Chimera marker file (.cmm) of the C-alpha trace (Angstrom):
<marker_set name="trace">
<marker id="1" x="-39.483" y="19.276" z="36.224" r="1" g="1" b="0" radius="0.5"/>
<marker id="2" x="-36.129" y="20.659" z="36.888" r="1" g="1" b="0" radius="0.5"/>
<marker id="3" x="-33.413" y="18.504" z="37.753" r="1" g="1" b="0" radius="0.5"/>
<marker id="4" x="-31.833" y="18.594" z="40.698" r="1" g="1" b="0" radius="0.5"/>
<marker id="5" x="-28.581" y="21.262" z="39.944" r="1" g="1" b="0" radius="0.5"/>
<marker id="6" x="-30.940" y="23.527" z="38.084" r="1" g="1" b="0" radius="0.5"/>
<marker id="7" x="-32.649" y="23.989" z="41.190" r="1" g="1" b="0" radius="0.5"/>
<marker id="8" x="-30.124" y="24.631" z="43.473" r="1" g="1" b="0" radius="0.5"/>
<marker id="9" x="-28.705" y="27.096" z="40.946" r="1" g="1" b="0" radius="0.5"/>
<marker id="10" x="-31.955" y="28.906" z="40.953" r="1" g="1" b="0" radius="0.5"/>
<marker id="11" x="-31.546" y="28.800" z="44.722" r="1" g="1" b="0" radius="0.5"/>
<marker id="12" x="-28.498" y="30.323" z="44.766" r="1" g="1" b="0" radius="0.5"/>
<marker id="13" x="-29.423" y="33.023" z="41.651" r="1" g="1" b="0" radius="0.5"/>
<marker id="14" x="-32.806" y="33.417" z="43.906" r="1" g="1" b="0" radius="0.5"/>
<marker id="15" x="-30.886" y="34.016" z="47.333" r="1" g="1" b="0" radius="0.5"/>
<marker id="16" x="-27.608" y="35.884" z="45.718" r="1" g="1" b="0" radius="0.5"/>
<marker id="17" x="-30.471" y="38.736" z="44.111" r="1" g="1" b="0" radius="0.5"/>
<marker id="18" x="-31.864" y="39.474" z="48.086" r="1" g="1" b="0" radius="0.5"/>
<marker id="19" x="-28.687" y="40.406" z="49.797" r="1" g="1" b="0" radius="0.5"/>
<marker id="20" x="-27.100" y="42.154" z="46.196" r="1" g="1" b="0" radius="0.5"/>
<marker id="21" x="-26.370" y="45.631" z="47.524" r="1" g="1" b="0" radius="0.5"/>
<marker id="22" x="-28.609" y="48.650" z="46.337" r="1" g="1" b="0" radius="0.5"/>
<marker id="23" x="-27.572" y="51.122" z="43.771" r="1" g="1" b="0" radius="0.5"/>
<marker id="24" x="-28.351" y="54.980" z="43.899" r="1" g="1" b="0" radius="0.5"/>
<marker id="25" x="-30.991" y="56.163" z="41.576" r="1" g="1" b="0" radius="0.5"/>
<marker id="26" x="-29.857" y="57.726" z="38.250" r="1" g="1" b="0" radius="0.5"/>
<marker id="27" x="-28.707" y="60.901" z="39.218" r="1" g="1" b="0" radius="0.5"/>
<marker id="28" x="-26.982" y="59.852" z="42.134" r="1" g="1" b="0" radius="0.5"/>
<marker id="29" x="-28.166" y="59.030" z="45.691" r="1" g="1" b="0" radius="0.5"/>
<marker id="30" x="-32.166" y="59.978" z="47.192" r="1" g="1" b="0" radius="0.5"/>
<marker id="31" x="-31.934" y="62.263" z="49.609" r="1" g="1" b="0" radius="0.5"/>
<marker id="32" x="-34.257" y="64.670" z="51.465" r="1" g="1" b="0" radius="0.5"/>
<marker id="33" x="-33.887" y="68.644" z="52.058" r="1" g="1" b="0" radius="0.5"/>
<marker id="34" x="-33.330" y="69.697" z="55.256" r="1" g="1" b="0" radius="0.5"/>
<marker id="35" x="-36.491" y="71.042" z="57.096" r="1" g="1" b="0" radius="0.5"/>
<marker id="36" x="-37.227" y="74.692" z="56.752" r="1" g="1" b="0" radius="0.5"/>
<marker id="37" x="-39.030" y="77.827" z="54.926" r="1" g="1" b="0" radius="0.5"/>
<marker id="38" x="-37.407" y="78.603" z="51.604" r="1" g="1" b="0" radius="0.5"/>
<marker id="39" x="-37.409" y="82.295" z="50.658" r="1" g="1" b="0" radius="0.5"/>
<marker id="40" x="-36.830" y="82.769" z="46.148" r="1" g="1" b="0" radius="0.5"/>
<marker id="41" x="-36.051" y="85.479" z="44.743" r="1" g="1" b="0" radius="0.5"/>
<marker id="42" x="-33.849" y="86.876" z="41.960" r="1" g="1" b="0" radius="0.5"/>
<marker id="43" x="-30.748" y="89.086" z="41.872" r="1" g="1" b="0" radius="0.5"/>
<marker id="44" x="-31.486" y="92.940" z="41.598" r="1" g="1" b="0" radius="0.5"/>
<marker id="45" x="-29.788" y="95.233" z="39.945" r="1" g="1" b="0" radius="0.5"/>
<marker id="46" x="-27.287" y="97.677" z="39.489" r="1" g="1" b="0" radius="0.5"/>
<marker id="47" x="-28.945" y="100.831" z="41.661" r="1" g="1" b="0" radius="0.5"/>
<marker id="48" x="-32.172" y="99.204" z="42.941" r="1" g="1" b="0" radius="0.5"/>
<marker id="49" x="-32.318" y="96.425" z="45.030" r="1" g="1" b="0" radius="0.5"/>
<marker id="50" x="-29.968" y="93.239" z="45.839" r="1" g="1" b="0" radius="0.5"/>
<marker id="51" x="-32.934" y="90.712" z="46.164" r="1" g="1" b="0" radius="0.5"/>
<marker id="52" x="-35.833" y="90.648" z="44.802" r="1" g="1" b="0" radius="0.5"/>
<marker id="53" x="-37.742" y="88.193" z="46.092" r="1" g="1" b="0" radius="0.5"/>
<marker id="54" x="-40.521" y="86.130" z="44.575" r="1" g="1" b="0" radius="0.5"/>
<marker id="55" x="-43.192" y="85.763" z="47.353" r="1" g="1" b="0" radius="0.5"/>
<marker id="56" x="-45.305" y="83.295" z="45.281" r="1" g="1" b="0" radius="0.5"/>
<marker id="57" x="-42.316" y="81.157" z="44.979" r="1" g="1" b="0" radius="0.5"/>
<marker id="58" x="-41.484" y="80.468" z="48.595" r="1" g="1" b="0" radius="0.5"/>
<marker id="59" x="-42.012" y="76.709" z="50.043" r="1" g="1" b="0" radius="0.5"/>
<marker id="60" x="-41.899" y="74.843" z="53.205" r="1" g="1" b="0" radius="0.5"/>
<marker id="61" x="-39.735" y="71.152" z="53.527" r="1" g="1" b="0" radius="0.5"/>
<marker id="62" x="-42.370" y="69.987" z="56.410" r="1" g="1" b="0" radius="0.5"/>
<marker id="63" x="-41.252" y="66.054" z="56.498" r="1" g="1" b="0" radius="0.5"/>
<marker id="64" x="-39.109" y="63.785" z="54.603" r="1" g="1" b="0" radius="0.5"/>
<marker id="65" x="-40.030" y="64.614" z="50.809" r="1" g="1" b="0" radius="0.5"/>
<marker id="66" x="-43.385" y="66.803" z="51.480" r="1" g="1" b="0" radius="0.5"/>
<marker id="67" x="-43.692" y="70.285" z="51.155" r="1" g="1" b="0" radius="0.5"/>
<marker id="68" x="-46.468" y="72.952" z="51.696" r="1" g="1" b="0" radius="0.5"/>
<marker id="69" x="-47.189" y="75.923" z="50.009" r="1" g="1" b="0" radius="0.5"/>
<marker id="70" x="-50.178" y="78.674" z="50.278" r="1" g="1" b="0" radius="0.5"/>
<marker id="71" x="-51.684" y="76.843" z="47.535" r="1" g="1" b="0" radius="0.5"/>
<marker id="72" x="-51.065" y="73.414" z="48.835" r="1" g="1" b="0" radius="0.5"/>
<marker id="73" x="-48.886" y="70.563" z="49.518" r="1" g="1" b="0" radius="0.5"/>
<marker id="74" x="-46.837" y="67.856" z="47.513" r="1" g="1" b="0" radius="0.5"/>
<marker id="75" x="-43.821" y="65.772" z="47.206" r="1" g="1" b="0" radius="0.5"/>
<marker id="76" x="-40.299" y="66.456" z="45.836" r="1" g="1" b="0" radius="0.5"/>
<marker id="77" x="-37.499" y="63.597" z="45.149" r="1" g="1" b="0" radius="0.5"/>
<marker id="78" x="-33.452" y="64.585" z="45.678" r="1" g="1" b="0" radius="0.5"/>
<marker id="79" x="-31.710" y="62.204" z="43.832" r="1" g="1" b="0" radius="0.5"/>
<marker id="80" x="-27.866" y="63.905" z="44.325" r="1" g="1" b="0" radius="0.5"/>
<marker id="81" x="-28.001" y="67.208" z="43.498" r="1" g="1" b="0" radius="0.5"/>
<marker id="82" x="-31.133" y="67.734" z="41.504" r="1" g="1" b="0" radius="0.5"/>
<marker id="83" x="-34.691" y="68.300" z="43.332" r="1" g="1" b="0" radius="0.5"/>
<marker id="84" x="-37.397" y="67.792" z="41.165" r="1" g="1" b="0" radius="0.5"/>
<marker id="85" x="-41.005" y="68.736" z="42.576" r="1" g="1" b="0" radius="0.5"/>
<marker id="86" x="-43.369" y="65.155" z="41.511" r="1" g="1" b="0" radius="0.5"/>
<marker id="87" x="-46.651" y="65.976" z="43.031" r="1" g="1" b="0" radius="0.5"/>
<marker id="88" x="-48.615" y="69.501" z="44.116" r="1" g="1" b="0" radius="0.5"/>
<marker id="89" x="-48.360" y="73.166" z="43.954" r="1" g="1" b="0" radius="0.5"/>
<marker id="90" x="-44.726" y="72.652" z="41.900" r="1" g="1" b="0" radius="0.5"/>
<marker id="91" x="-44.953" y="69.601" z="40.050" r="1" g="1" b="0" radius="0.5"/>
<marker id="92" x="-42.580" y="70.224" z="36.994" r="1" g="1" b="0" radius="0.5"/>
<marker id="93" x="-40.338" y="72.645" z="38.087" r="1" g="1" b="0" radius="0.5"/>
<marker id="94" x="-37.122" y="71.651" z="38.846" r="1" g="1" b="0" radius="0.5"/>
<marker id="95" x="-33.748" y="72.948" z="40.763" r="1" g="1" b="0" radius="0.5"/>
<marker id="96" x="-30.078" y="72.240" z="41.238" r="1" g="1" b="0" radius="0.5"/>
<marker id="97" x="-29.001" y="71.754" z="44.919" r="1" g="1" b="0" radius="0.5"/>
<marker id="98" x="-26.041" y="74.263" z="45.330" r="1" g="1" b="0" radius="0.5"/>
<marker id="99" x="-25.509" y="74.328" z="48.950" r="1" g="1" b="0" radius="0.5"/>
<marker id="100" x="-26.969" y="72.268" z="51.588" r="1" g="1" b="0" radius="0.5"/>
<marker id="101" x="-30.015" y="75.565" z="51.693" r="1" g="1" b="0" radius="0.5"/>
<marker id="102" x="-29.498" y="76.589" z="48.468" r="1" g="1" b="0" radius="0.5"/>
<marker id="103" x="-31.463" y="75.762" z="45.947" r="1" g="1" b="0" radius="0.5"/>
<marker id="104" x="-31.089" y="77.461" z="42.562" r="1" g="1" b="0" radius="0.5"/>
<marker id="105" x="-33.837" y="76.550" z="39.705" r="1" g="1" b="0" radius="0.5"/>
<marker id="106" x="-33.561" y="75.029" z="35.987" r="1" g="1" b="0" radius="0.5"/>
<marker id="107" x="-35.847" y="76.126" z="33.427" r="1" g="1" b="0" radius="0.5"/>
<marker id="108" x="-37.429" y="73.898" z="30.989" r="1" g="1" b="0" radius="0.5"/>
<marker id="109" x="-34.739" y="73.920" z="28.044" r="1" g="1" b="0" radius="0.5"/>
<marker id="110" x="-32.115" y="72.791" z="30.722" r="1" g="1" b="0" radius="0.5"/>
<marker id="111" x="-30.305" y="75.811" z="31.926" r="1" g="1" b="0" radius="0.5"/>
<marker id="112" x="-29.769" y="77.495" z="35.043" r="1" g="1" b="0" radius="0.5"/>
<marker id="113" x="-32.431" y="80.268" z="35.659" r="1" g="1" b="0" radius="0.5"/>
<marker id="114" x="-32.030" y="83.072" z="38.176" r="1" g="1" b="0" radius="0.5"/>
<marker id="115" x="-34.500" y="82.155" z="40.749" r="1" g="1" b="0" radius="0.5"/>
<marker id="116" x="-32.974" y="80.971" z="43.531" r="1" g="1" b="0" radius="0.5"/>
<marker id="117" x="-34.210" y="79.699" z="46.813" r="1" g="1" b="0" radius="0.5"/>
<marker id="118" x="-32.624" y="79.840" z="50.233" r="1" g="1" b="0" radius="0.5"/>
<marker id="119" x="-33.092" y="78.126" z="53.281" r="1" g="1" b="0" radius="0.5"/>
<marker id="120" x="-33.967" y="80.594" z="56.180" r="1" g="1" b="0" radius="0.5"/>
<marker id="121" x="-31.976" y="80.055" z="59.281" r="1" g="1" b="0" radius="0.5"/>
<marker id="122" x="-32.463" y="81.501" z="62.446" r="1" g="1" b="0" radius="0.5"/>
<marker id="123" x="-29.748" y="82.711" z="64.336" r="1" g="1" b="0" radius="0.5"/>
<marker id="124" x="-29.755" y="82.580" z="68.077" r="1" g="1" b="0" radius="0.5"/>
<link id1="1" id2="2" r="1" g="1" b="0" radius="0.2"/>
<link id1="2" id2="3" r="1" g="1" b="0" radius="0.2"/>
<link id1="3" id2="4" r="1" g="1" b="0" radius="0.2"/>
<link id1="4" id2="5" r="1" g="1" b="0" radius="0.2"/>
<link id1="5" id2="6" r="1" g="1" b="0" radius="0.2"/>
<link id1="6" id2="7" r="1" g="1" b="0" radius="0.2"/>
<link id1="7" id2="8" r="1" g="1" b="0" radius="0.2"/>
<link id1="8" id2="9" r="1" g="1" b="0" radius="0.2"/>
<link id1="9" id2="10" r="1" g="1" b="0" radius="0.2"/>
<link id1="10" id2="11" r="1" g="1" b="0" radius="0.2"/>
<link id1="11" id2="12" r="1" g="1" b="0" radius="0.2"/>
<link id1="12" id2="13" r="1" g="1" b="0" radius="0.2"/>
<link id1="13" id2="14" r="1" g="1" b="0" radius="0.2"/>
<link id1="14" id2="15" r="1" g="1" b="0" radius="0.2"/>
<link id1="15" id2="16" r="1" g="1" b="0" radius="0.2"/>
<link id1="16" id2="17" r="1" g="1" b="0" radius="0.2"/>
<link id1="17" id2="18" r="1" g="1" b="0" radius="0.2"/>
<link id1="18" id2="19" r="1" g="1" b="0" radius="0.2"/>
<link id1="19" id2="20" r="1" g="1" b="0" radius="0.2"/>
<link id1="20" id2="21" r="1" g="1" b="0" radius="0.2"/>
<link id1="21" id2="22" r="1" g="1" b="0" radius="0.2"/>
<link id1="22" id2="23" r="1" g="1" b="0" radius="0.2"/>
<link id1="23" id2="24" r="1" g="1" b="0" radius="0.2"/>
<link id1="24" id2="25" r="1" g="1" b="0" radius="0.2"/>
<link id1="25" id2="26" r="1" g="1" b="0" radius="0.2"/>
<link id1="26" id2="27" r="1" g="1" b="0" radius="0.2"/>
<link id1="27" id2="28" r="1" g="1" b="0" radius="0.2"/>
<link id1="28" id2="29" r="1" g="1" b="0" radius="0.2"/>
<link id1="29" id2="30" r="1" g="1" b="0" radius="0.2"/>
<link id1="30" id2="31" r="1" g="1" b="0" radius="0.2"/>
<link id1="31" id2="32" r="1" g="1" b="0" radius="0.2"/>
<link id1="32" id2="33" r="1" g="1" b="0" radius="0.2"/>
<link id1="33" id2="34" r="1" g="1" b="0" radius="0.2"/>
<link id1="34" id2="35" r="1" g="1" b="0" radius="0.2"/>
<link id1="35" id2="36" r="1" g="1" b="0" radius="0.2"/>
<link id1="36" id2="37" r="1" g="1" b="0" radius="0.2"/>
<link id1="37" id2="38" r="1" g="1" b="0" radius="0.2"/>
<link id1="38" id2="39" r="1" g="1" b="0" radius="0.2"/>
<link id1="39" id2="40" r="1" g="1" b="0" radius="0.2"/>
<link id1="40" id2="41" r="1" g="1" b="0" radius="0.2"/>
<link id1="41" id2="42" r="1" g="1" b="0" radius="0.2"/>
<link id1="42" id2="43" r="1" g="1" b="0" radius="0.2"/>
<link id1="43" id2="44" r="1" g="1" b="0" radius="0.2"/>
<link id1="44" id2="45" r="1" g="1" b="0" radius="0.2"/>
<link id1="45" id2="46" r="1" g="1" b="0" radius="0.2"/>
<link id1="46" id2="47" r="1" g="1" b="0" radius="0.2"/>
<link id1="47" id2="48" r="1" g="1" b="0" radius="0.2"/>
<link id1="48" id2="49" r="1" g="1" b="0" radius="0.2"/>
<link id1="49" id2="50" r="1" g="1" b="0" radius="0.2"/>
<link id1="50" id2="51" r="1" g="1" b="0" radius="0.2"/>
<link id1="51" id2="52" r="1" g="1" b="0" radius="0.2"/>
<link id1="52" id2="53" r="1" g="1" b="0" radius="0.2"/>
<link id1="53" id2="54" r="1" g="1" b="0" radius="0.2"/>
<link id1="54" id2="55" r="1" g="1" b="0" radius="0.2"/>
<link id1="55" id2="56" r="1" g="1" b="0" radius="0.2"/>
<link id1="56" id2="57" r="1" g="1" b="0" radius="0.2"/>
<link id1="57" id2="58" r="1" g="1" b="0" radius="0.2"/>
<link id1="58" id2="59" r="1" g="1" b="0" radius="0.2"/>
<link id1="59" id2="60" r="1" g="1" b="0" radius="0.2"/>
<link id1="60" id2="61" r="1" g="1" b="0" radius="0.2"/>
<link id1="61" id2="62" r="1" g="1" b="0" radius="0.2"/>
<link id1="62" id2="63" r="1" g="1" b="0" radius="0.2"/>
<link id1="63" id2="64" r="1" g="1" b="0" radius="0.2"/>
<link id1="64" id2="65" r="1" g="1" b="0" radius="0.2"/>
<link id1="65" id2="66" r="1" g="1" b="0" radius="0.2"/>
<link id1="66" id2="67" r="1" g="1" b="0" radius="0.2"/>
<link id1="67" id2="68" r="1" g="1" b="0" radius="0.2"/>
<link id1="68" id2="69" r="1" g="1" b="0" radius="0.2"/>
<link id1="69" id2="70" r="1" g="1" b="0" radius="0.2"/>
<link id1="70" id2="71" r="1" g="1" b="0" radius="0.2"/>
<link id1="71" id2="72" r="1" g="1" b="0" radius="0.2"/>
<link id1="72" id2="73" r="1" g="1" b="0" radius="0.2"/>
<link id1="73" id2="74" r="1" g="1" b="0" radius="0.2"/>
<link id1="74" id2="75" r="1" g="1" b="0" radius="0.2"/>
<link id1="75" id2="76" r="1" g="1" b="0" radius="0.2"/>
<link id1="76" id2="77" r="1" g="1" b="0" radius="0.2"/>
<link id1="77" id2="78" r="1" g="1" b="0" radius="0.2"/>
<link id1="78" id2="79" r="1" g="1" b="0" radius="0.2"/>
<link id1="79" id2="80" r="1" g="1" b="0" radius="0.2"/>
<link id1="80" id2="81" r="1" g="1" b="0" radius="0.2"/>
<link id1="81" id2="82" r="1" g="1" b="0" radius="0.2"/>
<link id1="82" id2="83" r="1" g="1" b="0" radius="0.2"/>
<link id1="83" id2="84" r="1" g="1" b="0" radius="0.2"/>
<link id1="84" id2="85" r="1" g="1" b="0" radius="0.2"/>
<link id1="85" id2="86" r="1" g="1" b="0" radius="0.2"/>
<link id1="86" id2="87" r="1" g="1" b="0" radius="0.2"/>
<link id1="87" id2="88" r="1" g="1" b="0" radius="0.2"/>
<link id1="88" id2="89" r="1" g="1" b="0" radius="0.2"/>
<link id1="89" id2="90" r="1" g="1" b="0" radius="0.2"/>
<link id1="90" id2="91" r="1" g="1" b="0" radius="0.2"/>
<link id1="91" id2="92" r="1" g="1" b="0" radius="0.2"/>
<link id1="92" id2="93" r="1" g="1" b="0" radius="0.2"/>
<link id1="93" id2="94" r="1" g="1" b="0" radius="0.2"/>
<link id1="94" id2="95" r="1" g="1" b="0" radius="0.2"/>
<link id1="95" id2="96" r="1" g="1" b="0" radius="0.2"/>
<link id1="96" id2="97" r="1" g="1" b="0" radius="0.2"/>
<link id1="97" id2="98" r="1" g="1" b="0" radius="0.2"/>
<link id1="98" id2="99" r="1" g="1" b="0" radius="0.2"/>
<link id1="99" id2="100" r="1" g="1" b="0" radius="0.2"/>
<link id1="100" id2="101" r="1" g="1" b="0" radius="0.2"/>
<link id1="101" id2="102" r="1" g="1" b="0" radius="0.2"/>
<link id1="102" id2="103" r="1" g="1" b="0" radius="0.2"/>
<link id1="103" id2="104" r="1" g="1" b="0" radius="0.2"/>
<link id1="104" id2="105" r="1" g="1" b="0" radius="0.2"/>
<link id1="105" id2="106" r="1" g="1" b="0" radius="0.2"/>
<link id1="106" id2="107" r="1" g="1" b="0" radius="0.2"/>
<link id1="107" id2="108" r="1" g="1" b="0" radius="0.2"/>
<link id1="108" id2="109" r="1" g="1" b="0" radius="0.2"/>
<link id1="109" id2="110" r="1" g="1" b="0" radius="0.2"/>
<link id1="110" id2="111" r="1" g="1" b="0" radius="0.2"/>
<link id1="111" id2="112" r="1" g="1" b="0" radius="0.2"/>
<link id1="112" id2="113" r="1" g="1" b="0" radius="0.2"/>
<link id1="113" id2="114" r="1" g="1" b="0" radius="0.2"/>
<link id1="114" id2="115" r="1" g="1" b="0" radius="0.2"/>
<link id1="115" id2="116" r="1" g="1" b="0" radius="0.2"/>
<link id1="116" id2="117" r="1" g="1" b="0" radius="0.2"/>
<link id1="117" id2="118" r="1" g="1" b="0" radius="0.2"/>
<link id1="118" id2="119" r="1" g="1" b="0" radius="0.2"/>
<link id1="119" id2="120" r="1" g="1" b="0" radius="0.2"/>
<link id1="120" id2="121" r="1" g="1" b="0" radius="0.2"/>
<link id1="121" id2="122" r="1" g="1" b="0" radius="0.2"/>
<link id1="122" id2="123" r="1" g="1" b="0" radius="0.2"/>
<link id1="123" id2="124" r="1" g="1" b="0" radius="0.2"/>
</marker_set>
């Protein structure tokens, strides 16, 4: 059986843990991307198109941390400016959020790739 002072110390310690501030996940604060359609492509070449769209890479953020492609639905994690698709057809793909509406793919080697995805913003 615990002594009264030891029991009191345990109660105080557990109470202080209950009110401890939450810390950001490794990589930064958790968040979500703006909802909407993201159009993906790569920069073009001199003498040709300035932008080459990759329809197969396009996706839609539908709600919270969920996305949809023609192949199905999935989830992603946004930690700081790093976006990692964790389930679904884009599982394993990673992007850097360059601006609120633009992502740039990060390759398996950790280097920035050529693929960029921009959120389509309706102009009125």
